[in-house]
Every structure is written in structure tokens, then in C-alpha cells.
C-alpha positions as CSV (number, residue, x, y, z in Angstrom):
1,M,0.0,0.0,0.0
2,Y,2.8,2.5,0.9
3,F,4.8,1.6,-2.2
4,H,1.7,2.2,-4.4
5,R,1.3,5.6,-2.7
6,Y,5.0,6.3,-3.4
7,L,4.4,5.4,-7.1
8,Q,1.6,7.9,-7.2
9,W,3.9,10.7,-5.9
10,K,6.6,9.7,-8.5
11,W,3.9,9.9,-11.2
12,L,2.8,13.3,-10.0
13,E,6.4,14.5,-9.8
14,A,6.9,13.5,-13.5
15,Q,3.9,15.4,-14.8
16,P,4.7,17.9,-17.6
17,I,5.4,21.5,-16.5
18,T,4.1,24.4,-18.5
19,Y,3.5,28.2,-18.0
20,K,0.1,27.3,-16.5
21,T,1.9,25.8,-13.5
22,F,2.9,29.2,-12.4
23,R,1.6,32.7,-11.7
24,M,4.0,35.3,-13.0
25,Y,4.8,38.5,-11.1
26,R,7.1,41.5,-11.5
27,V,10.5,41.6,-13.3
28,L,13.4,41.1,-10.8
29,G,16.2,41.8,-13.3
30,K,17.5,41.4,-16.8
31,G,20.3,39.4,-18.4
32,G,22.0,38.7,-21.7
33,F,19.3,36.3,-22.9
34,G,16.2,37.7,-21.2
35,E,14.7,38.6,-17.9
36,V,14.1,37.2,-14.5
37,C,10.6,37.4,-13.0
38,A,9.2,36.4,-9.6
39,C,6.7,33.5,-9.9
40,Q,4.5,31.3,-7.8
41,V,3.6,27.6,-8.1
42,R,-0.2,27.7,-8.4
43,A,-0.7,24.3,-6.6
44,T,1.5,25.0,-3.6
45,G,2.0,28.7,-3.3
46,K,5.8,28.5,-3.2
47,M,7.7,31.4,-4.6
48,Y,10.5,31.1,-7.1
49,A,12.5,33.2,-9.6
50,C,11.8,32.4,-13.3
51,K,14.8,33.1,-15.6
52,K,13.4,33.4,-19.1
53,L,15.9,32.8,-21.9
54,E,14.5,34.0,-25.2
55,K,14.8,31.4,-27.9
56,K,15.6,33.9,-30.7
57,R,18.4,35.5,-28.7
58,I,19.9,32.1,-27.9
59,K,19.9,31.1,-31.6
60,K,21.2,34.4,-32.8
61,R,24.2,34.2,-30.4
62,K,24.6,30.4,-30.9
63,G,24.2,30.0,-27.1
64,E,22.4,26.6,-27.2
65,S,25.4,24.7,-25.7
66,M,26.0,27.3,-22.9
67,V,22.3,27.3,-21.9
68,L,22.1,23.5,-21.8
69,I,25.3,23.2,-19.8
70,E,24.0,25.8,-17.3
71,K,20.7,23.9,-17.0
72,Q,22.5,20.5,-16.5
73,I,24.9,21.9,-13.9
74,L,22.1,23.6,-12.0
75,Q,20.1,20.3,-12.0
76,K,23.1,18.6,-10.5
77,I,23.5,21.1,-7.6
78,N,21.7,20.9,-4.3
79,S,23.2,23.3,-1.8
80,P,21.9,26.1,0.5
81,F,24.7,28.3,-0.8
82,V,24.0,28.0,-4.5
83,V,20.8,29.0,-6.3
84,N,19.0,25.7,-7.0
85,L,16.9,24.7,-10.0
86,A,13.4,23.5,-9.2
87,Y,11.8,23.3,-12.7
88,A,12.8,23.7,-16.4
89,Y,10.2,24.1,-19.1
90,E,9.6,25.9,-22.4
91,T,7.1,28.3,-23.8
92,K,6.6,29.3,-27.4
93,D,9.2,32.1,-27.2
94,A,11.4,31.2,-24.2
95,L,13.2,28.5,-22.2
96,C,12.5,28.9,-18.5
97,L,14.6,28.0,-15.5
98,V,12.7,28.2,-12.2
99,L,15.2,28.9,-9.5
100,T,15.5,29.7,-5.8
101,I,14.1,33.3,-5.3
102,M,16.6,35.8,-3.7
103,N,14.8,39.0,-2.8
104,G,17.6,40.8,-0.9
105,G,19.6,42.2,-3.8
106,D,23.2,41.4,-4.8
107,L,26.4,42.1,-2.9
108,K,27.5,44.8,-5.3
109,F,24.4,46.8,-4.4
110,H,25.0,46.4,-0.7
111,I,28.7,47.2,-0.9
112,Y,28.2,50.5,-2.7
113,N,24.6,51.7,-2.4
114,M,23.5,51.4,1.3
115,G,24.8,54.7,2.5
116,G,28.0,55.6,4.2
117,D,31.4,54.4,3.0
118,P,31.5,51.5,0.6
119,G,32.3,48.1,2.0
120,F,31.4,46.0,5.1
121,E,32.6,45.6,8.6
122,L,34.9,42.6,9.0
123,E,32.2,40.5,10.7
124,R,29.7,40.9,8.0
125,A,32.4,40.3,5.3
126,R,33.5,37.2,7.1
127,F,30.0,35.8,7.3
128,Y,29.3,36.3,3.5
129,A,32.8,34.9,2.7
130,A,32.1,31.8,4.7
131,E,28.9,31.0,3.0
132,V,30.4,31.7,-0.5
133,A,33.3,29.4,0.4
134,C,30.8,26.7,1.3
135,G,29.1,27.2,-2.1
136,L,32.4,27.0,-4.0
137,Q,33.4,23.9,-2.1
138,H,30.1,22.2,-3.0
139,L,30.6,23.1,-6.7
140,H,34.2,21.8,-6.7
141,K,33.2,18.5,-5.0
142,Q,30.9,18.0,-7.9
143,G,33.8,18.7,-10.3
144,I,32.4,22.1,-11.4
145,V,34.5,25.3,-11.7
146,Y,32.4,28.4,-11.4
147,R,34.6,31.0,-13.2
148,D,32.4,34.1,-12.5
149,C,32.7,34.8,-8.7
150,K,32.0,38.6,-8.3
151,P,29.7,40.7,-6.1
152,E,27.0,41.0,-8.8
153,N,26.6,37.2,-8.7
154,I,26.2,36.7,-5.0
155,L,22.6,37.2,-3.9
156,L,20.9,37.7,-0.6
157,D,17.7,36.1,0.5
158,D,15.0,37.6,2.8
159,H,16.8,36.5,5.9
160,G,20.3,37.7,5.0
161,H,21.9,34.5,3.8
162,V,23.8,34.5,0.5
163,R,23.9,32.2,-2.5
164,I,26.0,31.9,-5.6
165,S,24.0,32.6,-8.8
166,D,24.4,32.7,-12.6
167,L,26.3,29.5,-13.5
168,G,26.3,30.5,-17.2
169,L,30.1,30.3,-17.4
170,A,30.5,27.2,-15.1
171,V,31.9,24.0,-16.6
172,E,32.3,20.5,-15.3
173,I,35.8,19.1,-15.2
174,P,36.3,15.3,-15.3
175,E,38.4,13.8,-12.4
176,G,42.2,14.4,-13.0
177,E,41.6,16.7,-16.1
178,M,42.0,20.4,-16.7
179,V,40.3,23.0,-19.0
180,R,41.3,26.1,-20.8
181,G,39.1,29.2,-21.5
182,R,39.5,32.9,-21.2
183,V,36.2,33.6,-19.6
184,G,35.0,35.6,-16.7
185,T,34.8,39.3,-15.7
186,V,37.7,41.8,-16.2
187,G,39.4,42.4,-12.9
188,Y,38.2,39.1,-11.4
189,M,39.9,36.7,-13.8
190,A,43.0,34.9,-12.4
191,P,46.3,35.3,-14.2
192,E,46.1,31.7,-15.6
193,V,42.8,32.5,-17.2
194,I,44.1,35.8,-18.7
195,D,47.0,33.9,-20.2
196,N,44.7,31.2,-21.5
197,E,46.6,28.4,-19.7
198,K,45.1,25.1,-18.5
199,Y,43.5,25.2,-15.0
200,A,41.1,23.3,-12.7
201,F,39.6,25.0,-9.8
202,S,42.2,27.7,-9.1
203,P,40.4,30.6,-10.8
204,D,37.5,30.4,-8.3
205,W,39.8,31.0,-5.3
206,F,41.5,34.0,-7.0
207,S,38.1,35.5,-7.8
208,F,37.0,34.7,-4.2
209,G,40.0,36.7,-3.0
210,C,38.9,39.6,-5.2
211,L,35.4,39.4,-3.7
212,L,36.6,39.3,-0.1
213,Y,38.9,42.2,-0.7
214,E,36.1,44.3,-2.3
215,M,33.7,43.5,0.6
216,I,36.3,44.9,3.1
217,E,37.9,47.7,1.2
218,G,34.8,48.9,-0.7
219,Q,36.8,48.7,-4.0
220,A,38.0,45.9,-6.2
221,P,41.7,45.2,-5.9
222,F,42.7,45.7,-9.5
223,R,40.2,48.3,-10.8
224,M,38.6,51.4,-9.5
225,R,34.8,51.7,-9.7
226,K,33.6,53.7,-12.7
227,E,37.2,53.8,-13.9
228,K,37.7,54.0,-17.7
229,V,40.7,51.8,-18.3
230,K,41.3,49.5,-21.1
231,R,40.9,45.8,-20.5
232,E,44.6,45.2,-21.3
233,E,45.6,47.6,-18.4
234,V,43.4,45.8,-15.9
235,D,44.8,42.4,-17.0
236,R,48.3,43.8,-16.6
237,R,47.5,44.9,-13.0
238,V,46.1,41.4,-12.2
239,K,49.3,39.7,-13.5
240,E,51.9,42.1,-12.2
241,D,50.8,44.6,-9.5
242,P,50.4,43.8,-5.8
243,E,47.1,44.8,-4.2
244,K,47.2,47.6,-1.6
245,Y,45.8,47.2,1.9
246,S,44.3,49.9,4.1
247,S,43.6,50.0,7.8
248,K,40.2,48.3,7.1
249,F,42.1,45.0,7.1
250,N,43.2,43.3,10.2
251,D,46.2,40.8,10.1
252,E,44.0,37.8,9.4
253,A,42.0,39.5,6.6
254,K,45.2,40.8,5.0
255,S,46.8,37.4,5.1
256,M,43.7,35.7,3.7
257,C,43.5,38.0,0.7
258,Q,47.3,37.9,0.0
259,Q,47.2,34.1,-0.1
260,L,44.1,34.0,-2.3
261,L,45.4,36.6,-4.7
262,A,48.8,35.0,-5.2
263,K,49.7,35.2,-8.9
264,S,51.1,31.6,-8.9
265,I,48.7,28.7,-8.6
266,K,51.2,26.8,-6.5
267,Q,51.3,29.5,-3.9
268,R,47.6,30.3,-3.9
269,L,45.4,29.3,-1.0
270,G,42.8,26.6,-1.9
271,C,44.8,25.3,-4.9
272,R,46.8,22.5,-3.4
273,N,44.1,19.8,-2.8
274,G,42.1,19.8,-6.0
275,R,38.4,19.4,-5.4
276,M,38.9,19.6,-1.6
277,G,40.8,22.9,-1.7
278,G,37.9,24.6,0.2
279,Q,39.0,22.9,3.3
280,D,42.3,24.8,3.3
281,V,40.4,28.1,2.8
282,M,38.0,27.3,5.7
283,A,40.9,26.4,8.0
284,H,42.5,29.9,7.6
285,P,42.7,32.0,10.9
286,F,40.5,34.6,9.3
287,F,37.5,32.4,9.8
288,H,38.6,30.9,13.1
289,S,39.5,34.1,14.9
290,T,35.8,34.3,16.0
291,Q,35.4,30.6,16.5
292,L,33.2,30.2,13.4
293,N,31.1,27.0,13.8
294,W,31.0,25.6,10.2
295,R,28.5,22.8,11.1
296,R,26.0,25.4,12.3
297,L,26.7,27.6,9.3
298,E,26.1,24.8,6.9
299,A,22.9,23.9,8.7
300,G,21.7,27.5,8.3
301,M,21.6,28.0,12.1
302,L,23.9,31.0,12.3
303,E,22.1,34.4,12.5
304,P,23.2,36.7,9.6
305,P,24.7,40.0,10.6
306,F,22.3,41.9,8.3
307,V,18.7,41.3,7.2
308,P,17.6,43.1,4.0
309,D,14.5,45.2,4.2
310,F,13.2,46.2,0.7
311,S,9.7,47.4,0.5
312,T,9.9,47.6,-3.3
313,V,12.3,45.8,-4.4
314,K,15.1,40.3,-36.5
315,G,15.8,38.1,-38.3
316,V,15.8,34.9,-36.3
317,N,13.1,32.2,-36.7
318,I,12.5,29.1,-34.6
319,D,12.1,26.0,-36.8
320,E,12.1,22.2,-36.5
321,S,15.8,21.9,-36.3
322,D,15.7,23.5,-32.8
323,T,13.3,20.9,-31.4
324,N,16.0,18.4,-30.3
325,F,17.7,21.1,-28.2
326,Y,14.4,22.2,-26.6
327,T,13.5,18.6,-25.8
328,K,16.8,18.1,-23.9
329,F,16.0,21.3,-21.9
330,N,12.3,20.7,-21.2
331,T,12.6,18.0,-18.5
332,G,10.0,19.4,-16.0
333,S,10.4,18.9,-12.2
334,V,13.8,18.4,-10.5
335,S,13.3,15.5,-8.1
336,I,14.8,16.7,-4.8
337,S,13.5,20.3,-5.2
338,W,10.0,19.1,-6.1
339,Q,9.8,16.7,-3.2
340,S,11.1,19.4,-0.8
341,E,8.3,21.7,-2.0
342,M,5.7,19.0,-1.4
343,M,7.0,18.7,2.2
344,E,7.4,22.4,2.9
345,T,3.9,23.2,1.7
346,E,2.5,20.1,3.5
347,C,0.6,18.9,0.4
348,F,1.5,15.4,1.2
349,R,-0.6,15.6,4.4
350,E,-3.6,16.4,2.2
351,L,-3.1,13.6,-0.3
352,N,-1.6,10.8,1.8
353,V,-5.0,9.6,3.0
354,F,-5.6,6.0,3.7
355,G,-8.7,4.0,4.5
356,P,-9.9,3.1,8.0
357,E,-7.6,0.8,9.9
358,E,-4.9,1.5,7.3
359,C,-6.8,-0.3,4.5
360,P,-6.2,0.8,0.9
361,T,-8.4,3.6,-0.4
362,P,-10.1,2.9,-3.8
363,D,-7.3,4.7,-5.7
364,L,-4.7,2.2,-4.3
365,Q,-6.7,-0.9,-5.4
366,I,-4.9,-2.0,-8.5
367,N,-8.0,-3.6,-10.1
368,A,-10.3,-0.6,-9.3
369,T,-11.4,1.6,-12.2
370,P,-10.2,5.2,-11.5
371,E,-12.9,7.9,-11.7
372,P,-12.1,11.0,-13.7
373,D,-11.4,14.1,-11.6
374,K,-11.3,17.5,-13.3
375,A,-10.4,19.4,-10.2
376,G,-6.6,18.9,-10.6
377,C,-4.0,17.4,-8.3
378,F,-4.5,19.9,-5.5
379,P,-8.2,20.8,-5.3
380,F,-7.8,21.9,-1.7
381,R,-5.6,24.8,-2.8
382,R,-8.3,26.3,-5.0
383,K,-11.5,25.8,-3.0
384,K,-11.1,25.9,0.7
385,K,-14.4,24.2,1.4
386,Q,-14.1,21.4,-1.2
387,P,-14.0,18.0,0.5
388,A,-10.9,15.9,0.3
389,R,-10.7,13.9,-2.9
390,T,-11.1,10.1,-2.5
391,Q,-9.2,9.3,-5.6
392,P,-6.2,11.6,-6.0
393,I,-4.1,10.1,-8.7
394,P,-4.4,6.8,-10.6
395,I,-1.3,4.5,-10.5
396,P,0.0,4.2,-14.1
397,E,0.1,0.5,-15.2
398,H,3.6,0.7,-16.4
399,L,4.9,1.8,-13.0
400,L,3.3,-1.3,-11.4
401,T,5.1,-3.6,-13.8
402,T,8.5,-1.9,-13.6
403,S,8.7,-1.1,-9.9
404,H,12.4,-1.9,-9.7
405,S,13.3,0.9,-12.2
406,V,11.7,3.7,-10.1
407,S,14.1,6.2,-8.7
408,S,15.4,5.4,-5.3
409,T,14.9,9.0,-4.1
410,T,11.8,8.8,-1.9
411,V,9.3,11.3,-0.7
412,E,9.6,11.7,3.1
413,S,6.1,11.4,4.7
């Protein structure tokens, strides 16, 4: 009986996702391929951010490969310190990634536009750096190098925690191999990236050092804000010039940044242990000077030093040749995120109803004929006074005959 109920949930999880699954709200931001809107799942009420990638822009810029890689990487990630993918679907004009919603703005905004001098106090910078380090460590353990760590890509949620976002430049590196690619943002790219040398995870720790420096100093280490300097000059500074430290840095913070911003990979903090380099970064005295409890941080139990409070916060045609690409993208629900949503919104309590004395209800009787129900999967979310359905979802026949091939990821109930 319980296994049959489990099959029903797996069937529901696998249902096609369309624009009708969500309510769309205001635009949160714009990107190279489209815009990001707030959205809400109609059935559960959970809020997300919907990143819309316009099909014509993708095709014009030949970005199919990049978009698909980003989607596949996001689907692989499940971390409280990285923006997670919950759904992927397509409309007539766009490919849509439904992601963790982050309403608190990005770190660049908070560094420069919150009044007073740019930058954060050491405690606040330390907290954000610790959470970003956890996010980078999670990516590296999965064999993924981020390659775009900068204040604009670190977002705050309503409670003041931060997550890494925008994995458009990320790439997966097979065990023991390296990659080459001059990608990233000017002023945050490591020397080996600028020189187009092979690398693994080292560029992320250099960029992380730039981020930490900027959070403390209120200015990037190798370029002035609003400074009009050629890219070549900024690249020269990154490769040759030492960074300058003001009185805003204590000894631990200065040591941390110096080791992260080392020009040589062999001397750079976090680059000696491959995928586990984050452990060396986390062990630095900068984090342990205040007895930072990493277990509590990773469990989301540490109180953030700041809580955001925003009251307001031609010529390209789509044809049959693009269908294969869209099919690979349009995979619907992401298993862990979908199951978490069912638990968080307590929908399982409404649907996991059994008969008296734990006898199977009609919908769990294999030989019973299911009755049609036009109210949808979650009628209780639409009409408060509607009685609980007696036949929620039929068990598909093919699932009953291929039970051993069902995913081992279960719904907690």
C-alpha cells in the first residue's frame, strides 16, 4: 500500500510542467538572454524566480550549448549556498529556469549603495565569505569550476543569507583533467585565465579573493569603480601589480587576501588539494579568529549580521531543427526540489489519506477503475471548502510492472 502511494507521488512529480503551472509577477532583473521574474507555483503557493531565456536571442548568439550546460549543472547542484533549480520548461518564445528566489539584492548593491562608506565591517564580510566558500566547495566537490565569482553574482535572500547565482560560465571538469578558456569578468579573472593556460579550480579561489577584498575595502583590488581603463591595463595589474591594503584589514584578513590573490597557482590558498581545496580556505585563521562554527553555518543555524528590508524591491526564426535542443532542456520537475516543495507546503498531508484501519483507499486498489477528476491534483488549494478527494491520482500501469526501475529517491512522509 505504501509503495503504491509512493508510485503515485513519483507519477505526480513527473507530470509535464508548463507556463500554466505558475503565476508570474514583476520583473526582478534582466540578463543577456532575457529577464528574471518572480513566480509562484499555483498548486502549492511556493515562490521562485523564473529566468526566461528568449529562444531567438539564444539562436542568434549560438548559445544553445551554454544554456544547456548551465541547466544541466544547476540540476546537479543541491546546496543552500548555490541558487538551486526547481523546474525547467519551455514556452513558445522562451526557455525557462525556475530557481530559488533571492529578494535581498546582490552584494554589489549592498557594498556601494547602502549609505556611508562602501564596504562592510569585518564580521559581515566574514559571514558572507564563509557562505560563498561553502558554495564554491560544493561546486568543486561536484567537479564544477564556477569562473564568475564577483559581487553581482552573490545574492541575498529575505533572511540575510547569500547564495552563488548565474552559472552560465561554469563548466564540469572530469576527475584528473583540466580545462582552458579565457572567460569571466575583467578584474576578477585569475592570471592563468588571462594567459589562456590550463587550469582546474584555481580561478575560483582567486576570484573569491577579489570578492573578499572588495567587501572589506569597498573597492575591487585591480580596478577602480567607474574607472575608464582598457581591459589590457586591468589584466596587466592582475598579473603584475600587488594589491594595496588599508587600515580596514586586520592581520588575518590581509593574510587571507594575500594568499588567495597569489599570482602563482602553487602559492595560492585553496589550490593544493584539487576538489577539496575549500578545506584549506576554511581552515585559515581569518575564519577561526571568531570561533566560526562551520557545522551550524552549513545547517543555516547562524544568524546573519544583516537582514535586507526592501519594501519595493530580426531576423531569427524558430524551426524544426531546434526541437531536439528544446527537448533536452524541457525536463520538468527536478526531483529533490519538487519533493522538498511538497513537504514544505505540506501537500503530502492532504493527499496521503488511507482508509480506516490503514486499509487501501479505492485509488490504491490495482483492479479498481479510477474515476475522472477535473479538479486537478491539488483541489484543496483552490477551493477551501471542497471536501478531500477520495481518488487523488491513478497508478499508471507501467509503473506497477516496472517497480524496480523507479528512482530510489523517496518522498519523506
